[in-house]
Structure formats: structure tokens, C-alpha cells
C-alpha positions in Angstrom: -14.2 117.8 -13.1 -17.3 115.5 -14.3 -18.6 113.0 -12.1 -17.7 109.8 -14.0 -14.3 111.2 -14.3 -13.9 111.7 -10.5 -14.9 107.8 -10.3 -12.9 106.5 -12.3 -9.6 108.2 -10.7 -11.0 107.4 -7.0 -11.3 103.8 -8.3 -7.5 104.0 -9.8 -5.9 105.1 -6.9 -7.6 103.0 -4.7 -6.8 99.5 -6.9 -5.0 97.3 -5.0 -1.2 96.9 -5.5 0.4 93.8 -7.8 1.2 90.6 -5.6 5.0 91.7 -6.0 4.4 95.5 -5.7 5.1 96.4 -2.0 6.3 99.3 -2.1 3.5 102.3 -1.7 4.7 105.6 -3.1 4.2 108.9 -0.7 1.4 110.0 -2.7 -0.9 106.5 -2.6 -0.3 106.8 1.7 -2.0 110.2 0.9 -4.9 108.9 -0.8 -5.3 105.8 1.6 -5.1 108.4 4.3 -8.2 110.3 2.5 -5.9 113.6 2.2 -6.1 114.5 5.9 -2.7 116.7 5.7 -4.3 119.3 3.1 -8.0 118.8 4.1 -9.3 122.0 3.5 -6.6 123.6 2.4 -5.5 125.4 -0.8 -2.9 123.9 -2.6 -0.3 124.2 -5.4 1.4 121.6 -6.6 5.3 121.0 -7.6 5.6 118.3 -10.2 6.0 116.9 -13.5 5.4 113.4 -15.7 6.8 111.8 -13.1 4.2 112.8 -10.2 1.9 109.4 -10.8 0.8 106.7 -8.5 1.5 102.8 -9.5 -1.7 102.6 -11.8 -0.2 105.9 -13.4 -2.6 108.1 -12.4 -1.0 112.0 -12.5 -0.8 113.4 -9.0 -2.4 116.4 -10.6 -5.9 114.8 -11.4 -5.6 112.6 -7.9 -6.0 115.8 -6.2 -7.8 117.5 -8.7 -10.6 114.7 -7.6 -9.5 114.7 -3.8 -12.3 115.9 -1.3 -11.6 118.6 0.2 -9.0 119.8 -1.5 -8.0 122.4 -3.6 -5.8 122.7 -6.3 -5.3 126.1 -7.3 -1.6 126.4 -9.4 0.8 124.1 -10.3 4.6 124.8 -10.4 7.5 123.2 -12.5 11.2 122.7 -12.3 13.4 122.2 -15.4 12.0 120.9 -18.5 8.2 122.3 -17.4 5.5 120.7 -15.8 5.1 117.9 -18.4 8.7 117.5 -19.3 8.6 119.1 -22.8 11.5 121.7 -22.4 15.1 120.7 -22.7 17.8 120.6 -20.5 18.7 124.0 -19.3 16.4 125.8 -21.4 14.2 128.5 -20.0 10.8 127.4 -18.9 7.9 130.2 -19.3 5.0 130.6 -17.0 1.6 129.4 -18.7 -1.5 128.5 -17.9 -2.1 124.6 -18.1 -4.4 123.6 -21.1 -5.9 120.5 -19.0 -6.9 122.0 -16.1 -6.7 125.8 -16.2 -4.5 126.5 -13.5 -1.7 128.8 -13.6 1.8 126.7 -14.4 4.6 128.7 -12.9 8.2 127.8 -13.7 10.6 127.8 -11.2 13.2 127.5 -14.3 12.6 131.0 -15.9 12.7 133.9 -14.5 13.1 133.1 -11.7 14.5 129.5 -9.5 12.0 129.9 -6.3 8.2 130.3 -5.7 7.4 134.5 -5.5 5.4 135.8 -3.4 2.9 137.1 -5.5 3.2 133.2 -7.0 2.4 131.8 -3.2 -0.1 134.3 -2.3 -3.3 132.7 -1.3 -1.5 129.1 -0.6 -2.1 127.0 2.5 0.9 124.6 1.2 2.8 123.4 -1.8 3.3 119.6 -2.4 6.3 118.4 -3.8 6.0 115.1 -5.7 9.0 114.9 -8.5 10.8 111.4 -8.8 14.9 112.6 -8.7 17.6 110.3 -9.3 20.0 110.4 -5.8 22.3 112.7 -7.9 23.0 115.9 -6.4 23.4 118.0 -9.6 20.3 116.7 -10.4 18.1 119.9 -10.3 15.0 119.0 -9.0 16.4 118.7 -5.5 17.7 122.2 -5.8 14.3 123.4 -6.6 12.8 121.4 -3.9 15.2 123.2 -1.3 14.8 127.1 -2.5 11.0 126.2 -3.1 11.1 125.3 1.0 12.8 128.5 1.9 10.3 130.7 0.0 7.4 128.9 1.3 9.3 129.9 5.0 9.2 133.0 4.5 5.8 132.9 3.1 4.3 131.4 5.8 2.9 128.6 3.8 3.5 124.7 4.8 5.5 122.6 2.0 4.3 118.8 2.1 6.6 116.2 0.2 5.3 113.0 -0.6 7.9 110.6 -0.5 9.4 108.6 -3.6 12.4 106.0 -4.1 16.2 106.7 -4.2 16.4 104.8 -7.5 20.1 104.4 -6.5 19.1 103.0 -3.3 19.2 104.7 0.3 22.9 103.0 0.9 24.9 104.7 -1.8 27.2 107.6 -0.8 29.5 109.0 -3.5 31.6 111.4 -4.8 33.0 114.8 -3.4 31.3 117.2 -1.1 29.9 120.9 -2.2 32.4 123.2 -1.7 30.1 126.6 -1.2 32.0 128.5 -3.6 30.8 126.2 -6.1 27.0 126.3 -5.0 24.9 126.6 -8.0 21.7 125.2 -9.3 23.3 121.8 -10.2 24.6 121.4 -7.1 23.0 123.2 -3.9 23.2 121.2 -1.0 26.7 120.1 1.1 26.0 116.5 0.1 28.0 114.2 -1.7 27.6 113.7 -5.3 25.6 110.3 -4.2 23.5 110.5 -1.4 21.6 107.8 -0.4 18.5 109.7 0.8 15.0 109.7 -0.9 13.4 113.6 -1.0 11.7 113.5 1.9 14.6 112.5 4.2 16.6 115.5 2.2 13.9 117.8 3.0 14.1 117.0 6.2 18.0 117.3 6.3 17.8 120.8 4.4 15.0 122.4 7.1 17.3 120.2 10.1 20.7 121.6 9.3 19.9 125.5 8.5 21.0 124.7 5.0 18.1 127.6 4.4 17.5 131.1 5.9 14.3 129.9 7.9 13.3 126.3 8.4 9.9 126.0 6.9 6.9 124.1 8.3 7.8 120.5 6.7 5.6 117.3 6.4 7.0 114.5 5.1 4.2 112.0 3.7 6.3 108.7 3.6 6.4 105.5 1.6 5.5 102.1 2.9 7.3 99.2 2.4 10.5 100.7 0.8 14.0 99.6 2.4 17.1 101.3 1.6 18.7 98.2 0.2 16.5 98.6 -2.7 17.5 100.0 -6.8 14.9 101.0 -8.7 13.9 98.2 -10.3 13.0 96.2 -6.8 10.8 98.6 -6.5 8.5 96.8 -8.6 7.1 100.9 -10.0 6.6 101.9 -13.0 9.3 104.9 -14.3 8.3 107.9 -16.2 10.6 109.8 -17.4 11.6 112.3 -14.9 13.5 114.1 -17.6 14.4 113.5 -21.8 17.4 111.9 -21.2 16.2 109.5 -18.2 13.8 107.1 -20.1 14.2 104.3 -17.9 14.5 103.3 -13.8 18.5 101.9 -14.8 19.2 105.6 -16.0 19.9 107.2 -12.7 23.2 104.9 -12.3 24.1 105.7 -15.7 23.8 109.6 -14.8 26.0 109.2 -12.2 28.4 107.2 -14.2 28.9 109.6 -17.1 27.3 112.8 -15.9 30.4 114.7 -14.9 32.2 113.9 -18.2 29.2 114.7 -20.3 30.3 118.5 -19.5 33.3 118.2 -21.2 33.3 119.5 -24.9 34.2 116.4 -27.1 32.9 113.9 -24.8 29.6 111.8 -25.9 27.5 109.7 -23.3 25.1 108.8 -25.4 22.7 111.9 -25.6 21.8 112.5 -29.3 21.6 108.9 -29.7 19.6 105.8 -28.7 21.5 105.4 -25.3 21.6 108.5 -23.1 24.2 108.1 -20.3 25.0 105.0 -20.9 28.1 105.3 -23.5 31.2 106.7 -23.5 32.7 108.0 -26.5 35.1 110.3 -28.9 36.1 111.1 -32.2 39.7 109.0 -33.2 39.4 106.2 -30.3 40.0 102.7 -30.9 37.0 101.6 -29.1 38.1 98.1 -28.7 41.4 99.3 -26.8 39.3 101.9 -24.8 37.1 98.9 -23.2 40.3 97.0 -23.0 41.7 99.3 -20.8 38.6 100.4 -18.7 38.0 96.4 -18.0 41.3 96.3 -16.8 40.9 98.3 -13.8 38.7 95.6 -13.0 36.0 97.7 -11.6 33.2 95.8 -9.5 29.9 95.3 -11.3 30.2 96.9 -14.2 31.7 95.7 -17.9 32.7 97.8 -20.6 31.8 96.8 -24.9 33.1 98.6 -27.6 30.9 100.3 -29.8 30.9 102.8 -32.7 28.3 105.3 -33.5 27.0 108.5 -35.2 25.0 111.3 -32.7 22.3 112.4 -34.4 22.9 115.8 -32.2 26.4 116.3 -30.7 29.4 118.4 -30.8 30.7 116.2 -33.8 26.9 115.5 -35.3 27.0 112.7 -37.8 30.5 111.8 -37.3 31.5 108.0 -36.3 32.6 108.3 -32.6 34.0 105.3 -31.0 34.1 104.3 -27.2 32.5 102.0 -25.0 28.8 101.2 -23.6 28.1 100.5 -20.3 27.2 97.5 -18.7 25.8 96.9 -15.3 26.6 93.2 -14.1 26.0 94.3 -10.2 24.2 97.2 -9.6 24.9 97.5 -5.9 28.5 96.7 -6.2 29.3 99.1 -9.1 31.4 102.0 -7.7 29.3 104.8 -10.1 30.7 108.0 -9.8 34.3 106.7 -10.0 33.5 105.6 -13.3 34.1 109.3 -14.5 37.5 109.2 -13.7 38.4 106.3 -14.7 36.7 107.2 -17.9 39.3 110.0 -18.3 42.5 108.4 -17.2 41.7 105.8 -19.7 40.8 108.5 -22.8 44.2 109.9 -21.8 46.3 106.7 -22.1 44.5 105.4 -24.6 43.5 108.1 -26.9 46.2 110.8 -25.5 43.9 113.2 -25.2 43.5 116.4 -22.9 40.1 116.7 -22.7 40.0 119.9 -20.5 42.4 121.9 -23.0 40.1 120.6 -25.6 37.5 122.7 -24.1 39.3 125.7 -23.3 40.6 125.5 -26.7 36.9 125.3 -28.1 36.3 127.9 -25.8 34.0 125.9 -24.0 34.4 127.0 -20.2 34.8 124.2 -17.8 33.1 125.7 -15.2 30.0 123.2 -15.6 32.5 120.2 -14.8 33.6 121.7 -11.6 29.8 122.9 -10.7 28.5 119.4 -11.0 31.7 118.1 -9.0 30.8 120.5 -6.7 34.5 121.7 -6.3 37.4 122.2 -8.7 39.6 119.6 -6.8 38.9 116.9 -9.1 39.5 119.0 -12.4 43.3 120.2 -11.1 43.7 116.5 -10.0 43.0 114.7 -13.4 44.8 117.4 -14.8 47.7 117.0 -12.7 47.8 113.3 -13.4 46.6 111.9 -10.2 45.9 108.6 -10.6 41.9 107.9 -10.5 42.1 105.5 -7.5 43.6 108.6 -5.4 41.1 110.9 -6.5 38.3 108.3 -5.3 39.8 107.4 -2.2 40.1 111.0 -1.4 36.5 111.0 -1.0 36.1 108.7 1.7 36.3 111.2 4.9 33.5 112.9 3.7 31.6 110.3 2.7 32.1 108.9 5.9 31.2 111.8 7.4 28.2 112.3 5.7 26.8 109.1 6.5 27.0 109.9 10.3 25.3 113.3 9.6 22.5 112.0 8.1 21.6 109.5 10.4 18.9 111.5 12.2 16.7 112.4 8.7 16.3 109.0 8.0 12.6 107.6 7.7 13.5 103.8 6.4 
């Protein structure tokens, strides 16, 4: 790296925060501490475009410019190191064009670093922005990589980041072991209210991996559990293609389960990913009226009609609602999936699970995202959404207690 570029990067790393910018990311705390935990080490970096500091300098460039640190490999989760691969698509190993470093895929032939990938490394550094939702695969990749590092004697270093949903919200069903998958790997609620560093501590401490790894978490400064993303004053770089802004995590939780069903559009393939719930041949005004009639706190539903440019019914007008949050902290995000299913059945007389089966689309992904088949069976039996949501309470309360010793903030 030439002297000019190194000097520019060091200046960008050292720039003071803005007057409102009180949250200091783990990657910024690492730099302020002169990279002490990585000094003299050969490291790999598990990251994607969301791995940046407040000045939008990539952690790849930060570590390359850091004195005493040798960045020798990159690792990419779902969507790849540069976030260019579609959801669920296989990511290939490659050589990174800008750095010349090997860029290993953890979402392709393997989901965990192999001994060959880890050979010669002293540590893997993790700097990825997740969404605070169990079905977002980055935290699955994190724990699987921790397990591989433990077996290889490689340190695992987490550069902590905010939970964009805040650290107080805990919602949804717990994961049943038989439904464990890469879209639900840890025995946590659907919304777990932990930063990635706190979750890593829990994975290690609860024995959820075969052998605990040597774990170092570089904590943030200034982050509070009450903060959702917009409270941090941090820039949001899309963590994946359909999570374009800081509020996207809220919408992903509110509609992500429904989006696994064959005929439901959640705005993906339109301009509002995760922000809509729509199906063909539905009266959007009646649907909005039904949903608003539930009087869910902190959320309103507005009629919408649109043509998605890719979807099961591409270029066909579909009707539904657009979601608006009036009080982000109060809105029951996970519950929206279930009230919406109930409303679709009442207003549209639709059996969405039967439609999926008829179209030869498995409902298994809906079960995997829920971490259980109890949710689907309750909906199919006509159990009111309010009862399904209430059934989560015991698991939520137990988890809130279990997580306490792993909290950093």
C-alpha cells in the first residue's frame, strides 16, 4: 500500500465523530487502541460491505493499513465479501481483485472455514452488520466459524456493532433442535436483543458449539440498549441486497416469515423490500382496514397496489398494504406476520399454506425460519394470532434471564 493511501486511511480512521455521533464502533475502538489485540498476528477477516467505520472506511482497508497487523485472507458470508450475490445463491471462492487476497466463501461448498483456509492464521476478525433477527444468516456463519477456530486453535475476534432493533426487544418462538438450519442456528428467540459480540459470548458460554473458542470481543463505546439504528447516527451500508436502510431490519422481522410463502409479496422485487404485504386478487382497502382494526401499537397499514418486477406473479398487479411505523419501540414486529396471515384469510379467503403445497413449493422454509412447525400448525388450525403471540411469552422470559450474564451494555 503506497504512503499516500496509508496516510489518508489513518486520517479517516482518526477523524473525530460528529457532534451527535456518540456511538463508537468496535472497529473504531480497535483502531483507537492501536490494534493492540491484533499486534503481530496474521489475520483473516470475515466481512462484507457493511464492515465500515463511521467515516465509511472499509475494515479491509483499515486492517491493511494497520501497523503490526498482517491481513492475509478474506472470508465472505451469504452474498459474498462484496455483497453482490443473490439471497440463497452459492458464493464461490475467489481472489479479491483490489487486494490480491484469497476471498473464501462460507456460503458455498462449505459453511465453515476449513483447516486449509485457517492454516497459518492466528485470528479471524468478524466485522459484519446483522439485523438482530435469528434467520439472518450472518450470525449462523459467525458461530460456525467460532467452532472451526476452536478446533484449529485460532483466536476469534468480534468487532462489536449495534443491534439495529435495539438491545431490549425480545420476540418470537424459540428454536427447536429439529429445525436447526443456517436460517436458524442458535437456541434464541426470533428477535434476540443482543449485539453480535454478546451473542458470540453466549454461543461460547452456553456450550452451543463443540468446543469454546478463544474469543475476544472489542466492545463499542456509547451504545445503549434502548437505541435502534437511527438513534446511533451511524451511516447504514446495506448489509445485504434487500436491507437497504437502517429501518430495514424492522421490516424484515415484520414480514420475513410471510415472505417464505409462495404467493405473498413483501415488496422484494419492488421498491419497498420487506415493507409491504400483498397478494393477487386482494382488496387492499379491506385488508388495511382489517389490519388497522387490530390496533397494534406503533404501526399503521396503508393500502397499496403495485407490480413487482420479479415475483411469483411478475408484472401482475397485486394488492395489499404498506407498513408504516409510528413508534418503532412499541411496534410488535414478529407478531405482524401472524396478524397479517389471519387478516389475509379473513379478507381474501386464502389458505396460503395450501396454495404453496398446490404450487409444489415446500412450506419447510417457513418452519425453518420460525424454528418450529408449531406456528404453521396453529395457523392452519385457525388459532387466533393473539394466542400464537402469547404462546411465546414463557420462552421470551426465560431467554431474557439466560442472556443477562453475557450482556456488555
